[in-house]
BAMARZA-61954 format. One record per residue (C-alpha): residue number from 1; residue in three letters; chain; x, y, z. Coordinates in Angstrom, 2 decimals. Layout:
REM BAMARZA-61954
   num   residuo   cadena        c1        c2        c3
   NUM       ALA        A         X         Y         Z
...
***
This chain:
REM BAMARZA-61954
   num   residuo   cadena        c1        c2        c3
     1       MET        A      8.94     -6.50     14.99
     2       ARG        A      8.80     -4.33     12.74
     3       ALA        A      5.63     -2.42     11.00
     4       ILE        A      5.76     -0.18      7.96
     5       ALA        A      2.33      1.54      6.66
     6       PHE        A      2.03      2.21      2.69
     7       TYR        A      1.55      6.03      2.36
     8       LEU        A     -0.77      7.68     -0.42
     9       PRO        A      0.49     11.61     -1.01
    10       GLN        A     -2.34     12.52     -2.98
    11       TYR        A     -3.89     15.01     -0.76
    12       HIS        A     -2.86     18.30     -2.47
    13       PRO        A     -3.51     19.82     -5.85
    14       VAL        A     -0.98     19.61     -8.85
    15       PRO        A     -1.48     20.68    -12.08
    16       GLU        A     -1.62     17.41    -13.53
    17       ASN        A     -4.94     16.51    -11.39
    18       ASP        A     -6.01     20.07    -12.06
    19       GLU        A     -6.07     19.39    -15.92
    20       TRP        A     -7.35     15.83    -15.65
    21       TRP        A    -10.25     16.16    -13.21
    22       GLY        A    -10.76     19.86    -12.17
    23       LYS        A     -9.01     22.37    -10.26
    24       GLY        A     -8.11     21.66     -6.57
    25       PHE        A     -8.98     17.61     -6.80
    26       THR        A     -7.48     15.51     -4.74
    27       GLU        A     -8.04     11.99     -3.32
    28       TRP        A    -10.22     13.64     -0.87
    29       THR        A    -12.88     14.80     -3.79
    30       ASN        A    -14.11     11.43     -4.67
    31       VAL        A    -14.13     10.47     -0.96
    32       ALA        A    -16.24     13.28      0.02
    33       LYS        A    -18.99     12.58     -2.65
    34       ALA        A    -19.12      8.35     -2.21
    35       LYS        A    -22.63      7.32     -1.76
    36       PRO        A    -24.00      4.14     -0.63
    37       LEU        A    -24.33      1.34     -3.68
    38       TYR        A    -26.91     -0.87     -1.91
    39       LYS        A    -28.73     -0.94      1.60
    40       GLY        A    -26.30     -0.95      4.51
    41       HIS        A    -23.43      0.02      2.34
    42       TYR        A    -21.68      2.50      4.74
    43       GLN        A    -20.88      5.48      2.57
    44       PRO        A    -19.33      8.36      2.40
    45       ASP        A    -16.38      6.85      5.19
    46       LEU        A    -15.32     10.04      6.33
    47       PRO        A    -12.06     10.75      8.32
    48       GLY        A    -11.98     11.54     11.96
    49       GLU        A    -10.01     14.11     13.52
    50       PHE        A     -7.39     14.77     11.05
    51       GLY        A    -10.66     15.87      8.81
    52       PHE        A     -9.68     16.58      4.72
    53       TYR        A     -6.47     17.61      5.66
    54       ASP        A     -3.72     19.14      2.78
    55       LEU        A     -0.11     17.05      2.86
    56       ARG        A      1.40     20.60      2.18
    57       ILE        A      1.14     21.61      5.79
    58       PRO        A      4.07     20.58      7.63
    59       GLU        A      1.97     19.86     10.67
    60       VAL        A     -0.35     17.14      9.26
    61       ARG        A      2.82     15.23      8.39
    62       GLU        A      3.98     15.86     11.88
    63       LYS        A      0.73     14.89     13.49
    64       GLN        A      0.74     11.58     10.94
    65       ALA        A      4.04     10.25     12.39
    66       GLU        A      3.16     10.92     16.00
    67       LEU        A      0.42      8.71     15.92
    68       ALA        A      1.97      6.11     13.68
    69       ARG        A      4.55      6.26     16.36
    70       GLU        A      2.52      5.96     19.02
    71       CYS        A      0.99      2.87     18.04
    72       GLY        A      4.14      0.98     17.11
    73       ILE        A      4.65      1.44     13.34
    74       GLU        A      8.47      1.94     12.47
    75       GLY        A      7.78      4.16      9.78
    76       PHE        A      5.82      4.98      6.23
    77       MET        A      6.53      3.76      3.01
    78       TYR        A      5.89      6.64      0.81
    79       TRP        A      4.30      5.74     -2.80
    80       HIS        A      6.82      7.40     -5.43
    81       TYR        A      5.68      7.99     -8.88
    82       TRP        A      8.37      8.45    -11.82
    83       PHE        A      7.52      8.34    -15.42
    84       ALA        A     10.68      8.24    -17.76
    85       GLY        A     12.12     11.64    -15.65
    86       LYS        A      8.89     12.99    -14.37
    87       ARG        A      7.80     12.85    -10.92
    88       LEU        A      4.30     13.28     -9.87
    89       LEU        A      3.12     14.16     -6.16
    90       GLU        A      6.31     14.57     -4.91
    91       ARG        A      6.20     17.81     -2.95
    92       PRO        A      5.40     16.21      0.64
    93       PHE        A      8.02     13.43      0.34
    94       LYS        A     10.13     15.87     -1.01
    95       GLU        A      9.76     18.42      2.00
    96       VAL        A      9.95     15.40      4.20
    97       VAL        A     13.33     14.98      2.84
    98       GLU        A     14.79     18.65      2.66
    99       THR        A     13.25     20.06      6.25
   100       LYS        A     14.22     16.39      7.83
   101       LYS        A     11.08     16.50      9.75
   102       PRO        A      8.87     14.48     10.93
   103       ASP        A     11.81     12.75     12.42
   104       PHE        A     10.01      9.39     11.65
   105       PRO        A     11.61      6.81      9.36
   106       PHE        A     10.52      6.17      5.79
   107       CYS        A     11.22      4.20      2.61
   108       LEU        A      9.87      4.59     -1.07
   109       GLY        A      7.90      1.94     -2.91
   110       TRP        A      7.70      2.87     -6.83
   111       ALA        A      4.26      2.34     -8.03
   112       ASN        A      5.45      1.78    -11.71
   113       GLU        A      1.91      1.62    -13.31
   114       THR        A      0.22      3.59    -16.32
   115       TRP        A     -2.32      6.28    -14.77
   116       SER        A     -5.51      5.98    -16.42
   117       GLY        A     -8.79      7.05    -15.58
   118       VAL        A    -10.21      3.84    -13.56
   119       TRP        A     -9.50      5.52    -10.19
   120       HIS        A    -12.17      7.99    -10.91
   121       GLY        A    -14.66      6.46    -13.16
   122       SER        A    -12.73      6.91    -16.99
   123       PRO        A    -10.86      3.77    -17.35
   124       GLU        A    -10.59      3.93    -21.12
   125       ARG        A     -8.54      7.32    -20.26
   126       VAL        A     -4.60      7.09    -20.09
   127       LEU        A     -3.40     10.05    -18.31
   128       ILE        A      0.46      9.49    -18.16
   129       GLU        A      2.24      5.96    -19.27
   130       GLN        A      4.46      4.25    -17.59
   131       THR        A      7.63      3.49    -19.59
   132       TYR        A     10.99      2.14    -19.36
   133       PRO        A     13.63      4.04    -21.88
   134       GLY        A     16.41      2.17    -20.67
   135       ILE        A     19.76      2.27    -18.70
   136       GLU        A     20.02      6.30    -18.61
   137       ASP        A     16.30      6.63    -17.21
   138       TYR        A     17.16      3.86    -14.48
   139       ILE        A     20.53      6.32    -13.64
   140       CYS        A     18.33      9.68    -13.85
   141       HIS        A     16.12      7.89    -11.42
   142       PHE        A     18.52      6.68     -8.88
   143       TYR        A     20.35      9.92     -8.60
   144       THR        A     17.08     11.65     -8.08
   145       ILE        A     16.49      9.93     -4.80
   146       LEU        A     19.74      9.53     -3.72
   147       GLU        A     19.35     11.95     -1.20
   148       ALA        A     16.67     10.11      0.50
   149       PHE        A     18.80      6.95      0.30
   150       ARG        A     21.75      8.65      2.38
   151       ASP        A     19.19     10.41      4.83
   152       SER        A     19.74      8.55      8.43
   153       ARG        A     15.92      8.04      8.59
   154       TYR        A     15.61      5.99      5.82
   155       ILE        A     14.70      2.33      6.81
   156       GLN        A     17.20     -0.25      5.99
   157       ILE        A     17.16     -4.12      6.28
   158       ASP        A     20.77     -5.98      6.66
   159       GLY        A     22.26     -2.18      6.79
   160       LYS        A     20.61     -1.65      3.07
   161       PRO        A     17.79      0.93      2.18
   162       VAL        A     14.71     -0.55      1.22
   163       PHE        A     13.04      0.06     -2.45
   164       PHE        A     10.04     -1.45     -2.96
   165       VAL        A      8.79     -2.17     -6.87
   166       TYR        A      4.94     -2.23     -7.17
   167       ARG        A      5.01     -4.02    -10.32
   168       PRO        A      8.34     -5.75    -10.85
   169       PHE        A      7.14     -7.75    -13.85
   170       HIS        A      6.17     -5.14    -15.91
   171       ILE        A      9.78     -3.85    -16.18
   172       PRO        A     11.27     -5.30    -19.33
   173       ASP        A     14.69     -5.45    -18.28
   174       CYS        A     14.25     -5.44    -14.49
   175       SER        A     17.53     -7.43    -14.14
   176       LEU        A     19.17     -4.58    -15.33
   177       PHE        A     17.52     -2.19    -13.63
   178       ILE        A     18.41     -3.70    -10.64
   179       ASP        A     22.06     -4.16    -11.80
   180       THR        A     22.41     -0.66    -12.25
   181       TRP        A     20.98      0.52     -8.95
   182       ARG        A     23.41     -2.02     -7.22
   183       SER        A     26.23     -0.84     -8.70
   184       LEU        A     25.41      2.86     -8.31
   185       ALA        A     24.80      2.20     -4.51
   186       ARG        A     28.44      0.79     -3.97
   187       GLN        A     29.79      3.79     -6.13
   188       ASN        A     27.98      6.43     -3.84
   189       GLY        A     28.83      4.96     -0.42
   190       LEU        A     25.47      3.40     -0.32
   191       GLY        A     26.94     -0.25     -0.26
   192       ASP        A     23.32     -1.87     -1.50
   193       ILE        A     19.98     -2.00     -2.16
   194       TYR        A     17.24     -4.21     -0.22
   195       PHE        A     14.73     -4.61     -3.38
   196       ILE        A     11.53     -6.15     -2.39
   197       GLY        A      9.00     -7.06     -5.18
   198       PHE        A      5.05     -6.93     -5.31
   199       ALA        A      4.02    -10.94     -5.24
   200       GLY        A      0.15    -11.22     -5.82
   201       LYS        A      1.05    -15.46     -5.90
   202       PRO        A      3.70    -15.35     -3.70
   203       GLU        A      4.26    -19.66     -4.00
   204       THR        A      4.99    -19.57     -7.75
   205       ASP        A      6.36    -15.41     -8.10
   206       TYR        A      9.04    -15.94     -5.10
   207       GLN        A     11.58    -17.79     -7.48
   208       LYS        A     11.11    -15.50    -10.36
   209       LEU        A     11.87    -12.67     -8.35
   210       MET        A     14.67    -14.02     -6.44
   211       ASN        A     16.26    -14.82    -10.55
   212       ILE        A     15.80    -11.54    -11.22
   213       GLY        A     17.66    -10.09     -8.41
   214       PHE        A     15.17     -9.44     -5.65
   215       ASP        A     16.00     -9.44     -2.15
   216       GLY        A     12.52    -10.34     -0.69
   217       ILE        A      8.84    -10.38     -1.76
   218       TYR        A      5.79     -8.58     -0.02
   219       SER        A      3.22    -11.40     -0.21
   220       GLN        A     -0.15     -9.64     -1.40
   221       ARG        A     -2.77    -12.90     -1.48
   222       LEU        A     -5.84    -10.34     -1.87
   223       ASP        A     -6.93    -12.18     -5.23
   224       PHE        A     -6.20    -15.31     -4.04
   225       ALA        A     -8.31    -14.95     -1.24
   226       LEU        A    -11.19    -13.39     -3.10
   227       ASN        A    -10.75    -16.36     -5.84
   228       SER        A    -10.61    -18.98     -2.50
   229       ILE        A    -13.89    -17.28     -1.23
   230       VAL        A    -15.62    -17.89     -4.62
   231       ARG        A    -14.79    -21.21     -5.66
   232       LYS        A    -15.45    -22.76     -1.79
   233       SER        A    -19.16    -20.74     -2.00
   234       ILE        A    -20.88    -20.79     -5.39
   235       SER        A    -20.23    -21.90     -8.84
   236       HIS        A    -18.92    -19.49    -11.27
   237       LYS        A    -22.23    -19.82    -13.30
   238       ILE        A    -24.49    -19.48    -10.19
   239       ARG        A    -22.05    -16.58     -8.99
   240       LYS        A    -23.00    -14.39    -12.24
   241       ARG        A    -26.63    -14.98    -12.11
   242       LEU        A    -26.60    -13.94     -8.09
   243       PHE        A    -24.32    -10.87     -9.03
   244       SER        A    -25.82     -9.85    -12.22
   245       LYS        A    -27.82     -6.56    -12.74
   246       GLN        A    -30.92     -8.53    -12.30
   247       PHE        A    -30.31     -8.41     -8.50
   248       PRO        A    -29.18     -4.52     -7.41
   249       VAL        A    -29.06     -5.38     -4.00
   250       LYS        A    -25.28     -6.00     -2.98
   251       TYR        A    -24.01     -5.72     -6.69
   252       THR        A    -21.04     -4.67     -7.90
   253       GLU        A    -18.75     -6.08    -10.91
   254       GLN        A    -15.70     -6.85     -9.23
   255       GLY        A    -17.79     -8.28     -6.07
   256       ILE        A    -18.80     -7.64     -2.43
   257       PHE        A    -17.07     -9.52      0.30
   258       GLU        A    -17.11    -10.29      4.02
   259       TYR        A    -14.15     -9.14      5.63
   260       LYS        A    -14.49    -12.12      8.16
   261       ASP        A    -14.02    -14.37      5.42
   262       VAL        A    -11.50    -12.87      3.37
   263       ILE        A     -8.93    -12.58      6.22
   264       LYS        A     -8.67    -16.35      6.63
   265       TYR        A     -6.97    -16.44      3.13
   266       LEU        A     -4.48    -13.59      3.77
   267       THR        A     -1.56    -15.50      5.37
   268       SER        A      0.09    -18.71      4.69
   269       SER        A      3.11    -21.15      5.97
   270       PHE        A      4.91    -19.49      3.11
   271       ASP        A      4.86    -16.16      4.59
   272       LYS        A      7.61    -17.73      7.74
   273       LYS        A     10.36    -17.35      5.07
   274       ASN        A     12.84    -15.11      6.35
   275       ASN        A     12.68    -12.77      3.06
   276       VAL        A      9.05    -12.86      2.64
   277       PHE        A      6.62    -10.11      4.12
   278       PRO        A      3.21    -10.26      4.72
   279       MET        A      0.29     -7.72      4.08
   280       LEU        A     -1.86     -6.67      6.85
   281       LEU        A     -5.19     -5.38      5.29
   282       PRO        A     -7.52     -2.94      7.66
   283       ASN        A    -10.21     -2.74      5.26
   284       TRP        A    -11.36     -2.35      1.66
   285       ASP        A    -14.14     -0.82     -0.44
   286       ASN        A    -12.74      1.34     -3.41
   287       SER        A    -16.29      2.53     -4.49
   288       PRO        A    -15.60      6.27     -3.55
   289       ARG        A    -13.45      5.92     -6.88
   290       THR        A    -14.86      3.14     -9.33
   291       GLY        A    -18.65      3.39     -7.78
   292       LYS        A    -20.22     -0.07     -9.39
   293       ARG        A    -16.89     -1.68    -10.42
   294       SER        A    -15.58     -1.41     -7.03
   295       LEU        A    -14.59     -4.16     -4.88
   296       ILE        A    -16.07     -3.88     -1.60
   297       ILE        A    -14.68     -6.28      1.50
   298       GLU        A    -17.56     -5.18      4.00
   299       ASN        A    -18.42     -5.37      7.71
   300       SER        A    -14.49     -4.82      9.15
   301       THR        A    -14.10     -4.68     12.63
   302       PRO        A    -12.05     -3.72     15.20
   303       GLU        A    -11.74     -7.17     16.71
   304       LEU        A    -11.97     -9.07     13.43
   305       PHE        A     -8.76     -7.00     12.75
   306       ARG        A     -7.46     -7.89     15.88
   307       GLU        A     -7.52    -11.99     14.84
   308       HIS        A     -6.09    -10.86     11.66
   309       LEU        A     -3.14     -9.15     12.81
   310       ARG        A     -2.83    -11.69     15.14
   311       ASP        A     -2.48    -14.29     12.10
   312       VAL        A      0.05    -12.42     10.50
   313       LEU        A      2.21    -11.91     13.80
   314       ASP        A      2.19    -15.64     13.89
   315       VAL        A      3.83    -16.14     10.84
   316       ILE        A      6.73    -13.72     11.58
   317       GLN        A      7.41    -14.81     14.81
   318       GLU        A     10.18    -17.45     14.08
   319       LYS        A     11.95    -14.62     11.56
   320       THR        A     15.04    -13.34     12.65
   321       LYS        A     14.50    -10.06     14.19
   322       GLU        A     15.55     -7.95     11.58
   323       ASN        A     13.41    -10.25      9.10
   324       ARG        A     10.04     -9.68     11.34
   325       ILE        A      8.35     -6.88      9.26
   326       ILE        A      4.75     -6.54      8.19
   327       PHE        A      3.34     -3.97      5.58
   328       ILE        A      0.43     -2.27      6.64
   329       LYS        A     -1.96     -1.76      3.57
   330       SER        A     -2.89      1.21      4.25
   331       TRP        A     -2.02      4.10      6.28
   332       ASN        A     -4.12      6.15      4.48
   333       GLU        A     -5.79      5.38      1.23
   334       TRP        A     -8.82      6.85      1.84
   335       ALA        A    -10.81      6.37     -1.84
   336       GLU        A     -9.96      2.76     -1.25
   337       GLY        A    -11.25      2.46      2.20
   338       ASN        A     -8.42      1.17      3.04
   339       TYR        A     -6.55      2.96      6.12
   340       LEU        A     -5.26      3.03      9.57
   341       GLU        A     -5.84      6.68     10.27
   342       PRO        A     -8.35      8.02     12.67
   343       SER        A    -12.50      7.65     11.26
   344       ARG        A    -15.57      9.08     12.08
   345       LYS        A    -16.87      5.65     12.75
   346       HIS        A    -14.41      3.91     14.86
   347       GLY        A    -12.01      6.69     15.55
   348       HIS        A     -8.82      5.17     17.05
   349       GLN        A    -10.23      1.83     17.68
   350       TYR        A     -7.87     -0.03     15.06
   351       LEU        A     -4.42      2.01     15.80
   352       ASN        A     -5.51      0.73     19.83
   353       ILE        A     -5.23     -2.71     18.48
   354       LEU        A     -2.19     -2.60     16.70
   355       LYS        A     -0.31     -0.76     19.73
   356       GLU        A     -1.54     -3.70     22.18
   357       GLU        A     -0.86     -6.38     19.95
   358       PHE        A      2.43     -5.12     18.98
   359       SER        A      3.00     -4.57     22.82
   360       ARG        A      2.19     -8.06     23.51
   361       PHE        A      4.33     -9.63     20.45
   362       ARG        A      7.56     -7.44     21.47
   363       SER        A      7.31     -8.29     24.85
   364       THR        A      7.37    -11.85     24.30
   365       PHE        A      9.35    -12.29     21.27
   366       GLY        A     11.61     -8.71     21.52
***
């Protein structure tokens, strides 16, 4: 069983965020100023023993890796930002590679989206646009991270370094991108790369991604889950009235859902395919970023998380050992209310459940 947790590096100031949002801005800025939107809404949701850490500090990265390892996580998938030759938030991962510390496995995920102000209350602002200039840019991109691919800590599937693409269908010539990187991988002694693409509609996106050249998909069913709940519960017309501004209690534009309802739809028998990798979702509340435009999945508890985790483990048990992979969304997306790190509210409870259930699974299936 292999658990890989998405890892956000936006916990240190950078010149771009200083310019866009004010001096010293980090992910913690929105987390700390969050307020409840309705009665019973738990905000601010604050970190526990790690506090408001700065990822420029090596000891912080060591503590994160130590804690993740203790609970059975194989490694981190660091979000990687590449905008036609410009990198953002690259310092923490760059130091991980250069210093060889922490000694903890990792891989990269290209978060290939245009940055707007939507995270921070200004959706109309375009901060930096994601573009795809073509093959020369793909070559430059590859060589920028080649050192990481060669690192002995880099996570592999079938002997190939894993590279995750968040928005594969946004790349106009994605097959060229993949073919170029495969060729460069052979030329530089890597052999090949294992490409994983994000699939919001796994059953329909699967073959499209295979045709482009991907090796596997990340099965993310969150939108499907929310739509299923709406269809099952109330008509669109009634929903619109119930969630209108005439009823400000428990209102947000994207909606408020119960965690116990959402997790019923996050796995499927389709996820049993050998190269389809399911999502494990501990929690979600992005109101610190987006206010009334937020999506809130409330009332996640450690025991409901255990139930969800067992569902996810059930769909991977028949796969080959190499492909019993779970992507955990996420290790530290605090402004999305989407994290595993210790919190003031729950401490280590979610991590302890991971440790218990992973141990149980491994004792049964190896």
